[in-house]
C-alpha positions in Angstrom: 0.0 0.0 0.0 2.8 2.4 1.0 4.8 1.6 -2.1 1.7 2.2 -4.3 1.2 5.6 -2.7 4.8 6.6 -3.4 4.5 5.4 -7.0 1.4 7.4 -7.5 3.2 10.6 -6.3 6.0 9.8 -8.8 3.5 9.3 -11.6 2.0 12.7 -10.8 5.5 14.4 -10.9 6.3 12.6 -14.2 3.0 13.9 -15.7 4.0 17.4 -14.7 7.4 17.1 -16.3 5.8 15.6 -19.5 3.3 18.4 -19.7 6.1 21.0 -19.4 8.3 19.3 -22.1 5.4 18.8 -24.5 5.4 22.5 -24.9 8.4 22.2 -27.2 6.2 20.8 -29.9 4.2 24.1 -30.1 5.4 26.6 -32.7 6.7 29.1 -30.2 8.1 26.3 -28.0 11.5 26.2 -29.7 12.4 29.6 -28.4 12.3 28.7 -24.8 13.7 25.2 -24.8 16.4 26.2 -22.2 13.8 27.6 -19.8 11.7 24.4 -20.1 14.7 22.2 -19.5 15.7 24.2 -16.5 12.1 23.9 -15.1 12.1 20.2 -15.8 15.4 19.8 -13.9 13.8 21.5 -10.9 11.0 18.9 -11.0 13.6 16.2 -10.9 14.5 17.5 -7.5 11.0 16.4 -6.4 11.6 13.0 -8.1 14.7 12.4 -6.1 13.0 13.1 -2.9 10.1 10.8 -3.8 12.4 8.0 -4.9 14.4 8.5 -1.6 11.1 7.9 0.2 10.2 4.9 -1.9 13.5 3.2 -1.1 12.5 3.1 2.6 9.3 1.2 2.0 10.9 -2.2 1.3 14.1 -4.2 2.2 17.0 -3.2 -0.1 17.6 -6.8 -1.2 14.0 -7.2 -2.4 14.2 -4.8 -5.3 13.0 -7.3 -7.9 10.2 -8.6 -5.8 8.5 -5.2 -5.9 10.0 -4.0 -9.2 6.7 -4.3 -11.1 5.2 -1.5 -9.0 7.6 1.2 -10.2 8.9 -0.3 -13.4 6.6 1.7 -15.7 7.0 5.1 -13.9 10.8 4.6 -13.8 10.9 3.9 -17.6 8.9 7.1 -18.1 11.3 9.1 -15.9 14.2 7.7 -17.9 12.5 9.0 -21.1 11.9 12.4 -19.6 15.5 12.7 -18.3 16.8 11.6 -21.7 14.5 14.1 -23.5 15.8 17.0 -21.3 19.4 16.0 -22.0 18.7 15.7 -25.7 17.1 19.1 -25.8 20.0 20.6 -23.9 22.9 19.0 -25.8 21.5 16.8 -28.6 23.4 13.8 -27.1 22.2 10.5 -25.7 22.2 10.4 -21.9 24.1 7.4 -20.3 22.5 5.1 -17.8 24.9 6.4 -15.2 23.8 10.0 -15.9 20.1 9.1 -15.7 20.7 7.3 -12.4 22.4 10.5 -11.1 19.5 12.7 -12.3 17.1 10.4 -10.5 19.3 10.1 -7.4 19.5 6.3 -7.6 22.3 3.8 -8.2 23.5 2.6 -11.6 25.0 -0.5 -10.0 22.5 -3.2 -8.8 24.8 -4.3 -6.1 24.3 -1.0 -4.4 20.6 -1.2 -3.8 17.8 0.8 -5.5 19.1 1.1 -9.0 18.2 1.7 -12.6 17.7 -1.6 -14.4 19.4 -1.8 -17.8 16.1 -2.8 -19.5 14.2 0.1 -17.9 16.9 2.5 -19.2 16.6 1.0 -22.7 12.8 1.2 -22.7 13.0 4.9 -21.8 15.5 5.6 -24.6 13.1 3.9 -27.1 10.3 6.2 -25.9 12.7 9.1 -26.6 13.0 8.0 -30.2 9.2 8.2 -30.8 9.2 11.7 -29.2 12.0 12.8 -31.5 10.2 11.5 -34.5 7.3 13.7 -33.5 9.6 16.6 -32.9 11.1 16.3 -36.4 7.7 16.7 -37.9 6.8 19.6 -35.7 10.1 21.3 -36.4 9.3 21.6 -40.0 5.9 23.1 -39.2 7.7 25.6 -37.0 10.1 26.5 -39.9 13.2 24.8 -38.2 14.6 22.8 -41.1 17.9 21.9 -39.7 16.6 20.1 -36.6 15.1 17.1 -38.5 18.5 16.4 -40.1 20.2 16.4 -36.7 17.4 14.2 -35.3 17.8 11.8 -38.2 21.6 11.4 -37.6 20.9 10.9 -33.9 18.2 8.3 -34.4 20.2 6.4 -37.0 23.1 6.1 -34.5 20.7 5.0 -31.8 19.3 2.3 -34.2 22.8 1.1 -35.0 23.5 0.8 -31.2 20.3 -1.2 -30.6 21.2 -3.6 -33.5 24.2 -4.7 -31.5 22.1 -5.8 -28.6 20.7 -9.2 -28.2 17.3 -8.3 -26.8 15.8 -11.2 -24.9 13.1 -9.3 -23.0 9.8 -9.5 -25.0 8.4 -6.2 -24.2 11.7 -4.5 -25.0 11.8 -6.4 -28.3 8.4 -5.1 -29.2 9.4 -1.6 -28.3 12.5 -1.9 -30.4 10.4 -3.0 -33.4 8.7 0.5 -33.1 12.1 2.1 -33.6 12.0 1.0 -37.3 8.9 3.1 -37.8 10.5 6.1 -36.0 13.5 5.9 -38.3 11.2 5.6 -41.4 9.1 8.6 -40.2 12.1 10.8 -39.8 13.6 9.7 -43.1 10.4 10.7 -44.8 10.6 14.2 -43.2 14.2 14.6 -44.3 13.3 13.3 -47.8 10.5 15.8 -48.0 12.8 18.6 -47.1 15.3 17.6 -49.8 12.5 17.4 -52.4 11.5 20.9 -51.5 15.1 22.1 -51.5 14.8 23.1 -47.9 17.6 20.9 -46.6 20.2 23.1 -48.4 18.7 26.1 -46.6 18.9 24.1 -43.4 22.5 23.2 -43.9 23.5 26.8 -44.6 21.3 28.1 -41.9 23.0 25.9 -39.3 26.4 27.3 -40.2 27.3 24.4 -42.4 26.2 22.0 -39.7 24.5 18.9 -41.1 
């Protein structure tokens, strides 16, 4: 019961962060990305406090016995942390860095930690969000962003191809990555047909 109560509080904070970050998809949202990221990072302070409290609700060595309770919300928080880091630096956040943002361990030997599969699931959710961002960037007149997203997602896809995914739900999620890659490729292709990718390349100071 107490675990459930803590998880509900975490879900509420995750919803608030998501609502905040969804603003980047609006036309004017691109201007204040740094402000949104800063605000989101403040919310992660609350997340750390809530996770700290959750840790006290069960014996440290029984993490996997109760894992199902918080697995979904943890995956969502990984996605949100990864989205913030991407918006700030257009890089992929490491599992260690996410663990640090959430105030938990990366190493399972040390107690409440970020499971590898939860990290990978969150990263796959990021891919879908970036596919959506690529489409909305064009609407907002930002033609260079889809090209950068495309490079990032292709590198991500290459990384996932190296993994031997045994977990079924993770496999299914990975199958969705193919569609994200395709969706972004269509956006980039459309830009090149309309001659807008040249403009994007020049507009980004020669940046691809």
